[in-house]
Structure formats: C-alpha cells, structure tokens
C-alpha positions as CSV (number, residue, x, y, z in Angstrom):
1,X,125.4,101.4,115.0
2,X,123.3,104.3,116.4
3,X,123.5,107.5,114.3
4,X,123.1,111.2,114.7
5,X,122.8,114.1,112.3
6,X,124.1,117.6,113.1
7,X,122.5,120.5,111.2
8,X,125.0,123.3,111.4
9,X,125.0,126.9,110.3
10,X,127.1,128.3,107.5
11,X,126.5,131.8,108.9
12,X,128.1,131.3,112.3
13,X,127.5,128.4,114.7
14,X,128.5,128.6,118.4
15,X,131.4,126.2,118.8
16,X,130.7,124.6,122.2
17,X,127.0,124.0,121.3
18,X,128.1,121.8,118.4
19,X,131.3,120.2,119.8
20,X,129.9,119.2,123.2
21,X,127.1,117.0,121.9
22,X,129.2,115.8,118.9
23,X,132.1,114.5,121.1
24,X,129.6,113.1,123.6
25,X,127.9,111.0,121.0
26,X,131.3,110.1,119.5
27,X,132.4,108.7,122.8
28,X,129.3,106.5,122.9
29,X,129.9,105.0,119.4
30,X,127.4,107.1,117.4
31,X,127.9,107.4,113.7
32,X,127.8,111.2,113.2
33,X,126.9,113.0,110.0
34,X,127.1,116.7,109.5
35,X,124.9,118.7,107.1
36,X,124.7,122.4,106.2
37,X,122.3,124.3,104.0
38,X,124.4,124.2,100.9
39,X,126.9,121.5,101.8
40,X,129.7,124.0,102.3
41,X,131.7,123.7,105.6
42,X,130.0,125.4,108.5
43,X,131.3,128.7,109.7
44,X,132.2,129.1,113.4
45,X,131.3,132.2,115.4
46,X,134.7,133.7,116.1
47,X,133.6,134.8,119.6
48,X,133.0,131.1,120.5
49,X,136.7,130.4,120.0
50,X,138.0,133.6,121.7
51,X,139.9,132.7,124.8
52,X,138.9,136.0,126.4
53,X,135.2,135.1,126.0
54,X,135.1,131.4,126.6
55,X,138.3,130.5,128.3
56,X,141.5,129.1,126.9
57,X,140.6,125.4,127.4
58,X,137.2,125.7,125.7
59,X,138.6,127.8,122.9
60,X,141.4,125.4,122.1
61,X,139.2,122.3,122.3
62,X,136.5,123.8,120.1
63,X,139.0,125.2,117.5
64,X,140.8,121.9,117.2
65,X,137.5,120.0,116.5
66,X,136.3,122.7,114.1
67,X,139.5,122.6,112.1
68,X,140.3,118.9,112.1
69,X,137.0,117.0,112.1
70,X,136.5,115.5,108.7
71,X,132.7,115.6,109.1
72,X,132.6,119.3,109.7
73,X,135.0,119.9,106.9
74,X,133.0,117.9,104.3
75,X,129.3,118.1,105.2
76,X,126.2,116.9,103.3
77,X,123.7,119.4,101.9
78,X,120.6,119.2,104.1
79,X,118.3,118.6,101.1
80,X,120.0,115.2,100.7
81,X,119.5,113.8,104.2
82,X,116.4,112.3,105.8
83,X,115.6,112.3,109.5
84,X,114.3,108.8,109.4
85,X,117.9,107.5,108.8
86,X,119.1,108.8,112.2
87,X,118.4,108.2,115.9
88,X,119.0,111.8,116.7
89,X,119.1,115.2,114.9
90,X,121.0,118.0,116.6
91,X,120.6,121.7,115.8
92,X,123.5,123.6,117.4
93,X,122.9,127.3,118.0
94,X,124.7,130.5,117.3
95,X,123.4,133.8,116.0
96,X,124.1,132.5,112.5
97,X,121.2,130.2,112.7
98,X,118.8,133.2,112.5
99,X,119.9,133.7,108.9
100,X,120.0,130.2,107.5
101,X,119.1,127.1,109.6
102,X,116.0,128.5,111.2
103,X,114.6,129.7,107.9
104,X,115.5,126.7,105.8
105,X,112.6,124.5,104.6
106,X,114.8,121.4,104.6
107,X,116.0,122.0,108.1
108,X,112.4,122.5,109.2
109,X,111.5,119.2,107.5
110,X,114.2,117.4,109.4
111,X,113.0,118.8,112.7
112,X,109.3,118.0,111.9
113,X,110.0,114.4,110.8
114,X,112.2,113.8,113.8
115,X,109.7,114.9,116.4
116,X,106.8,113.2,114.5
117,X,108.7,109.9,114.3
118,X,108.4,107.0,116.7
119,X,112.1,106.7,117.6
120,X,114.1,109.9,116.8
121,X,115.1,112.6,119.2
122,X,115.8,116.2,118.3
123,X,118.1,118.4,120.3
124,X,117.8,122.2,119.6
125,X,120.2,124.5,121.4
126,X,120.3,128.3,122.0
127,X,119.5,130.5,118.9
128,X,118.6,127.4,116.9
129,X,115.4,127.4,119.0
130,X,114.1,129.9,116.5
131,X,113.4,127.0,114.1
132,X,110.7,125.9,116.6
133,X,108.7,128.9,115.8
134,X,108.9,128.5,112.0
135,X,108.3,124.8,111.8
136,X,104.8,123.4,111.2
137,X,103.6,119.9,112.0
138,X,101.8,117.6,109.6
139,X,98.5,119.4,110.3
140,X,100.0,122.8,109.5
141,X,100.0,124.0,113.1
142,X,103.1,125.4,114.8
143,X,105.3,122.5,116.0
144,X,106.1,124.2,119.3
145,X,102.5,125.1,120.1
146,X,101.7,123.8,123.6
147,X,105.2,122.4,124.0
148,X,107.8,123.3,126.7
149,X,111.1,124.8,125.5
150,X,114.1,126.8,126.5
151,X,116.6,128.8,124.4
152,X,118.5,132.0,124.2
153,X,116.5,134.6,126.3
154,X,115.7,138.2,125.4
155,X,117.4,139.3,128.6
156,X,120.7,138.0,127.3
157,X,120.1,139.3,123.8
158,X,119.6,142.8,125.2
159,X,123.3,142.7,126.3
160,X,124.5,142.0,122.8
161,X,122.3,144.0,120.3
162,X,121.8,147.8,120.4
163,X,118.5,149.6,120.5
164,X,118.0,148.9,116.8
165,X,118.7,145.2,117.2
166,X,122.0,145.4,115.5
167,X,124.8,143.0,116.4
168,X,128.3,144.4,117.3
169,X,129.3,143.8,113.6
170,X,126.4,146.1,112.5
171,X,124.2,143.3,111.1
172,X,120.6,143.5,112.3
173,X,119.3,140.5,114.1
174,X,116.0,139.7,112.3
175,X,114.1,138.4,115.3
176,X,114.4,137.5,119.0
177,X,114.1,133.7,119.6
178,X,112.1,134.0,122.8
179,X,109.5,136.3,121.2
180,X,109.1,134.1,118.2
181,X,108.7,130.9,120.2
182,X,106.1,132.5,122.5
183,X,104.2,133.9,119.6
184,X,104.0,130.5,118.0
185,X,102.4,129.1,121.2
186,X,105.4,127.6,122.9
187,X,105.7,127.4,126.7
188,X,109.0,129.3,127.2
189,X,111.1,129.1,130.3
190,X,114.9,129.9,130.1
191,X,115.3,129.3,133.9
192,X,117.4,132.4,134.3
193,X,118.0,131.6,138.0
194,X,119.7,128.3,137.1
195,X,123.2,127.7,135.9
196,X,121.9,125.4,133.1
197,X,118.6,125.0,131.4
198,X,117.5,121.9,129.5
199,X,113.9,121.0,128.7
200,X,112.5,117.7,127.5
201,X,109.1,117.6,125.9
202,X,108.5,114.2,124.3
203,X,111.0,113.7,121.5
204,X,112.1,117.4,121.6
205,X,115.0,118.4,123.8
206,X,116.0,122.1,124.1
207,X,119.1,123.7,125.7
208,X,119.4,127.4,126.7
209,X,122.9,128.3,125.6
210,X,126.6,127.5,125.7
211,X,126.8,126.8,129.4
212,X,124.0,124.2,129.0
213,X,125.7,122.4,126.1
214,X,127.1,119.6,128.3
215,X,123.9,119.1,130.2
216,X,121.9,119.0,126.9
217,X,124.3,116.5,125.4
218,X,124.0,114.2,128.5
219,X,120.2,114.6,128.4
220,X,120.0,113.7,124.8
221,X,122.1,110.6,125.5
222,X,119.9,109.6,128.4
223,X,116.7,110.0,126.3
224,X,118.2,107.9,123.5
225,X,119.3,105.2,125.8
226,X,116.0,105.3,127.7
C-alpha cells in the first residue's frame, strides 16, 4: 500500500492545506501518517475554520476532519519517523510553521531525505515553504538553491502584518517566506496573476496557498503515479 507522511504544525496549520491533500490521498488508498514536532495534536489556525473567511462549506469540512481524524488526534513525534518509509511527505502551511516546522531539524531532515531519495515526493504548501530556505542538502548547500518554488508571497503578507511585521494577534512574524527562499537561492514565482500556483521541480512540489491546495494535491498524486 502506498504511504504518505504529513508534517503538521503545533503552532497553527491552515486547515485546507492539510485536509485537501490528506483526503485526496485517502481516496486513492494511501496509508497516511501524521507527525508533529513533539507528538502532540496539531493546532489549527482558527481563521482557516472561520466561515466568514473561508466559506461555510470549507469551514465545516475542515473542522470535521480536524476534530475527528484519529491520525491528526494521535500523531507521531517527527524525530521518530523516516522519510524513506513513505512515498510522499507533505508539509501543510499556515503561519504557525514559521515558529516550529520550518525551524525544526527533524522536519528539515525529512524534507532533505525525501528530495534526495530516488522515489519519494515532497509537497510543501504556503508558509511551510520557509523550510526550503533553512534546509541544507548533503553537501551543505541550500536545498532550494537553483530550484523553482512558489509559496505565500510578500504581497499577501503585507495585507496581514503591520509595519512592524506583527500579526493581528500581536505576535511578530519572524521572517517573510518569499524573502528567505530568494535569499537562499531559490527561483521564486508565486504567479500572482493566476488563480492557483503549483510548481514542480524534480521531487519537490510547492503550492502557493489555500486556493492552490486542491491543485497541489492533484499534482502530487499525478507525480506519484507518474
């Protein structure tokens, strides 16, 4: 049975970016494992289940999966899982990834080993693209250097944070994903004129944000089947 690992934030993951690929892979018979930094259940970004922000249908569907899925409610610690055991490793986004997943050595290990392997595929969505800037390959170079990627753009972030890069809840966003990926040598294109943005570069697939979640999930499935 094909398998997939989801590396999900305990600081606030964006619901649709996790649920869309999770249910897509479920429907195709993938054995899904969820892991978080400490092994505690992931925390969902409340905005991603607010009907006024994402629509009643999306909010209800995401909330139901978040609350009832046994894998999300009883995850593994990421230090105990190995990329080689899975056909795909998925990194859902959300602002929370800036404080845990993107900075976590074990999460970076999982990404590095997936992209370096012969068979695995990595899907990195939205703010989780920050991990691309902090991951080094086996030679010690930035994993993203010379690779194409998309993710949450500065233009959208400017509509959320204030002039001091503080979130609406007052917490300072430690970095901007787009800036970090470009500084690490990535070829960044969020395709702001397109409704969705998904980029494939070898075994690395990146998605821009929530509205690209379904397209990213379908692309991952196509790459796995191809």
